[in-house]
C-alpha positions as CSV (number, residue, x, y, z in Angstrom):
1,K,-4.4,3.2,22.5
2,M,-2.5,3.9,19.4
3,Q,-2.2,1.2,16.7
4,V,0.8,2.6,15.7
5,K,4.1,3.3,17.0
6,K,5.0,7.4,18.1
7,T,8.1,8.3,17.3
8,S,10.2,11.4,18.5
9,L,9.2,14.4,16.6
10,L,13.4,15.1,16.9
11,E,13.4,11.8,14.9
12,N,11.4,12.7,12.6
13,E,12.7,16.2,11.8
14,F,15.3,14.2,9.6
15,K,13.4,11.6,8.7
16,D,10.6,13.2,7.5
17,N,12.5,14.5,3.8
18,D,9.4,14.6,2.0
19,L,9.7,17.9,1.9
20,P,13.4,18.9,0.9
21,G,14.5,21.9,2.5
22,R,10.6,22.6,4.4
23,R,10.4,21.9,7.6
24,I,7.5,21.9,9.6
25,L,7.7,25.4,11.6
26,E,7.8,24.9,15.4
27,V,5.4,27.2,16.1
28,P,3.0,28.0,13.0
29,T,2.1,31.3,12.5
30,V,-1.6,32.7,12.0
31,T,-1.4,34.7,8.7
32,S,-5.3,35.7,8.4
33,V,-8.2,35.3,10.1
34,I,-11.9,35.2,8.5
35,D,-15.1,35.4,10.8
36,T,-17.4,33.7,8.8
37,G,-20.6,35.4,10.4
38,F,-22.7,31.7,10.2
39,P,-25.1,31.3,13.4
40,A,-24.9,29.2,16.4
41,S,-27.1,26.0,15.8
42,E,-28.6,24.5,18.9
43,K,-25.3,23.0,20.2
44,E,-23.8,26.6,19.7
45,N,-22.0,25.5,16.5
46,R,-21.3,27.4,13.8
47,L,-18.8,26.4,11.2
48,Y,-18.7,23.0,10.0
49,D,-17.0,22.5,6.7
50,M,-14.6,23.6,3.9
51,A,-13.7,23.3,0.7
52,V,-10.8,25.1,-1.4
53,T,-11.2,26.0,-5.0
54,E,-8.8,25.9,-8.0
55,D,-7.9,29.7,-8.0
56,N,-7.2,29.4,-3.7
57,K,-11.0,30.7,-2.5
58,V,-12.5,28.5,0.1
59,W,-16.2,27.5,0.4
60,M,-17.1,27.4,3.7
61,G,-20.6,25.6,5.3
62,G,-21.7,26.4,8.7
63,A,-25.4,26.2,10.7
64,S,-27.2,27.6,8.2
65,Y,-29.0,27.4,5.0
66,E,-26.0,28.6,2.7
67,L,-22.6,28.0,1.5
68,K,-20.2,31.2,1.5
69,L,-16.8,31.5,-0.7
70,F,-14.1,33.7,0.4
71,D,-10.9,34.5,0.0
72,L,-7.5,33.6,1.6
73,Q,-7.9,37.6,2.8
74,G,-11.5,36.9,4.6
75,H,-13.3,38.8,1.8
76,L,-16.9,37.5,1.3
77,H,-16.9,37.1,-2.7
78,H,-20.2,34.7,-3.0
79,T,-22.9,33.0,-1.0
80,V,-25.4,30.4,-2.7
81,S,-28.5,29.0,-0.9
82,I,-28.7,25.7,0.1
83,T,-31.4,23.0,1.5
84,T,-29.1,21.7,4.2
85,H,-26.7,23.0,7.1
86,G,-23.6,22.4,4.8
87,M,-21.7,19.6,7.0
88,Y,-20.0,18.3,4.7
89,L,-18.5,19.7,1.7
90,C,-16.2,18.9,-1.3
91,M,-15.1,20.3,-4.3
92,Y,-15.6,18.2,-8.0
93,N,-15.1,19.2,-11.1
94,K,-14.7,22.9,-9.8
95,Q,-18.0,22.9,-8.3
96,V,-18.7,22.6,-4.3
97,V,-20.9,19.8,-3.7
98,Y,-22.5,19.1,-0.3
99,T,-24.7,16.1,1.2
100,G,-28.3,16.5,1.3
101,I,-30.2,14.5,3.9
102,K,-30.6,11.1,1.8
103,D,-28.8,12.5,-1.5
104,I,-25.8,14.5,-2.7
105,K,-25.9,17.9,-4.1
106,M,-23.5,20.0,-6.7
107,I,-24.1,24.1,-6.9
108,S,-24.2,25.0,-10.5
109,D,-22.8,27.4,-12.7
110,T,-25.8,29.3,-12.2
111,D,-26.5,28.9,-8.4
112,T,-29.0,26.1,-8.6
113,V,-28.8,23.6,-6.5
114,V,-28.9,20.4,-8.7
115,T,-29.2,16.4,-7.2
116,M,-26.1,14.6,-8.4
117,F,-27.7,11.0,-7.1
118,T,-29.5,9.7,-4.0
119,T,-28.1,7.3,-1.5
120,G,-31.2,5.0,-0.6
121,D,-31.7,4.2,2.4
122,W,-28.3,5.6,3.8
123,E,-27.9,8.5,5.5
124,P,-24.7,10.3,4.1
125,Y,-21.7,12.1,6.0
126,G,-18.5,12.9,4.6
127,V,-17.3,13.4,0.8
128,T,-14.5,14.0,-1.3
129,S,-13.5,13.5,-5.1
130,A,-11.0,11.1,-5.9
131,A,-8.3,10.9,-8.1
132,S,-10.2,8.6,-10.4
133,G,-12.8,11.7,-10.9
134,D,-15.2,9.3,-8.6
135,L,-16.8,10.5,-5.5
136,L,-16.0,9.0,-2.0
137,V,-19.1,9.1,0.8
138,C,-19.4,8.3,4.2
139,L,-22.9,6.7,4.6
140,R,-24.5,5.4,7.8
141,K,-27.9,3.1,8.5
142,D,-29.2,2.0,11.7
143,D,-25.7,1.1,13.5
144,Q,-24.0,0.4,10.4
145,S,-21.6,2.4,8.5
146,K,-19.8,2.2,5.2
147,V,-17.8,3.8,2.1
148,V,-19.1,3.9,-0.5
149,R,-17.3,4.7,-4.3
150,Y,-19.7,6.4,-7.0
151,S,-19.4,7.7,-10.5
152,S,-20.7,11.0,-11.0
153,T,-24.2,9.7,-11.8
154,G,-24.4,7.7,-8.8
155,T,-23.3,4.2,-9.9
156,V,-21.9,2.5,-6.8
157,L,-18.1,1.5,-7.6
158,Q,-17.0,-0.3,-5.0
159,E,-18.3,-0.6,-1.1
160,I,-16.0,-0.7,2.1
161,Q,-17.9,-2.1,5.0
162,Y,-15.8,-4.7,6.1
163,D,-12.1,-6.1,7.3
164,S,-10.4,-9.6,6.3
165,Q,-12.3,-11.0,9.2
166,C,-15.7,-9.6,8.1
167,Q,-15.5,-7.1,11.3
168,P,-17.2,-3.9,10.5
169,L,-14.3,-1.4,9.9
170,Y,-16.2,1.8,11.0
171,K,-18.4,2.2,13.7
172,W,-19.9,5.7,12.4
173,A,-17.6,7.0,9.3
174,Y,-17.5,10.9,9.5
175,Y,-15.2,13.1,7.3
176,I,-13.4,11.7,4.7
177,A,-9.6,12.2,2.8
178,E,-8.2,10.7,-0.1
179,N,-4.3,10.1,-0.3
180,V,-2.0,10.8,-2.9
181,N,-1.1,6.7,-2.8
182,G,-4.7,6.1,-3.2
183,D,-5.8,5.3,0.8
184,I,-8.8,5.9,1.5
185,I,-8.5,7.7,5.1
186,V,-11.7,8.4,7.6
187,T,-12.3,9.5,10.8
188,D,-14.7,7.3,13.1
189,W,-17.0,9.5,15.3
190,K,-18.0,7.0,17.2
191,K,-14.7,5.1,17.9
192,N,-12.7,8.1,18.2
193,A,-10.2,6.9,15.4
194,V,-8.9,7.5,12.2
195,I,-9.1,4.5,10.0
196,A,-7.3,4.3,7.0
197,V,-7.7,1.7,4.3
198,D,-6.0,1.2,0.9
199,R,-7.8,2.1,-2.9
200,L,-8.8,-1.6,-2.7
201,G,-10.4,-1.2,0.6
202,I,-8.1,-3.3,2.7
203,F,-7.4,-2.1,6.1
204,R,-4.0,-0.3,6.7
205,Y,-3.7,1.5,9.8
206,S,-5.9,2.6,12.7
207,Y,-5.0,6.1,15.0
208,S,-7.1,6.4,18.0
209,G,-7.5,7.8,21.7
210,F,-8.5,11.2,20.7
211,S,-11.7,13.0,19.8
212,S,-10.8,12.9,16.1
213,S,-13.1,15.5,13.8
214,T,-12.4,16.0,10.2
215,V,-9.0,14.8,8.0
216,T,-7.4,16.0,5.0
217,T,-3.9,15.0,2.9
218,D,-1.3,17.6,1.6
219,S,0.9,16.8,-1.7
220,V,3.3,14.6,-0.3
221,G,1.0,12.5,1.5
222,H,0.8,14.2,5.2
223,V,-2.1,13.0,7.1
224,I,-3.8,15.9,8.8
225,V,-6.6,15.3,11.6
226,T,-8.0,17.9,13.6
227,D,-8.7,17.0,17.4
228,Y,-11.8,18.8,18.9
229,N,-11.3,18.3,22.4
230,G,-7.8,18.5,22.2
231,D,-7.8,21.9,20.8
232,K,-4.5,20.8,17.9
233,I,-3.4,19.1,14.7
234,H,-2.2,15.9,14.6
235,M,0.2,15.5,11.6
236,L,0.4,11.7,10.4
237,D,2.8,10.2,7.9
238,R,1.2,8.4,5.2
239,D,1.6,4.7,7.4
240,G,-0.1,6.6,10.1
241,R,2.7,7.3,11.9
242,F,2.7,10.4,14.4
243,L,4.9,12.6,13.1
244,R,3.6,15.7,15.3
245,Y,0.7,18.3,16.8
246,I,0.2,21.2,14.8
247,I,-0.9,24.2,17.4
248,P,-0.6,27.9,16.0
249,E,0.5,30.8,17.9
250,G,-2.7,32.0,20.0
251,G,-3.9,28.6,20.0
252,I,-7.0,27.5,17.9
253,D,-10.4,26.3,19.7
254,G,-12.9,23.6,19.3
255,I,-11.5,22.8,15.2
256,R,-13.7,21.1,13.2
257,G,-13.1,21.9,9.5
258,V,-9.6,21.8,7.6
259,C,-8.1,21.9,4.2
260,I,-4.6,22.4,2.3
261,L,-4.1,25.8,0.9
262,G,-0.9,24.4,-0.7
263,D,2.2,26.4,-0.3
264,G,2.4,25.4,3.1
265,E,-0.9,26.4,4.1
266,M,-3.9,25.7,6.0
267,M,-7.4,26.8,6.6
268,V,-8.8,25.7,10.0
269,G,-12.0,26.3,11.2
270,E,-13.5,27.0,14.4
271,T,-17.1,25.7,15.0
272,K,-18.1,27.4,18.2
273,T,-16.5,30.6,17.2
274,G,-17.2,30.6,13.6
275,I,-13.8,31.8,13.0
276,A,-11.3,30.4,10.3
277,K,-7.6,30.6,10.6
278,R,-5.3,30.4,7.8
279,I,-2.0,28.9,9.1
280,K,1.9,28.7,7.6
281,Y,3.4,25.0,9.0
282,L,5.5,25.0,6.7
283,D,8.6,27.2,6.1
284,E,9.7,28.5,2.7
């Protein structure tokens, strides 16, 4: 059910010259393992989402009313209390942001929870900060789903809901990322797909046929999608073409959260175990 051509891995080793002199490792290595220590939810989930800070620490959200800040070696630096489980996180103006029940919350410098703005009748899911300084939020109401670009004060700047044939783009927009070319990339929980639109909201591509969970992008425009049931990471190019799978040594189980750490590394979370693995995926 791919709406894009799959090219062989070998072909791509030579074509993918975004990263001069840096190949994707055949077997990515796990450089550290963090036990986040979140309790299990009713569905046995522990770790949900993560967001990396400018000084390379990672905020983790899981099945409790707190967010935890770890360094890359796995030391817990900070814990803050929040109003929901930390399912959807991002960094915005150096502060960690999460989605509440019908609003977007920010943790202030004094560790208090501040409501940035409300989302009306719509329930927010994934959230990410855009290069423009805005926030992109996945929203759902009844069986409708859309992506909205908000200013920091909650002014609606853009709504993305329909394609050029007036058909809904999304069934359930779940997690969201912005790529370096301005594309807005969403995982759709109901469609089991990744759906990309350009900065104007015009459909670009979809990539489907697996249990897509979370999504992020790296500095050269690779799209990195976690495959919850497949226990692997799909790496696509900026046009939605499959490049390769990323499966670290020792494997990875029930992946949900993912973030790029810079310098060819990513952090990936196992939702059932609550373990986050730091993975090196590019060689020197």
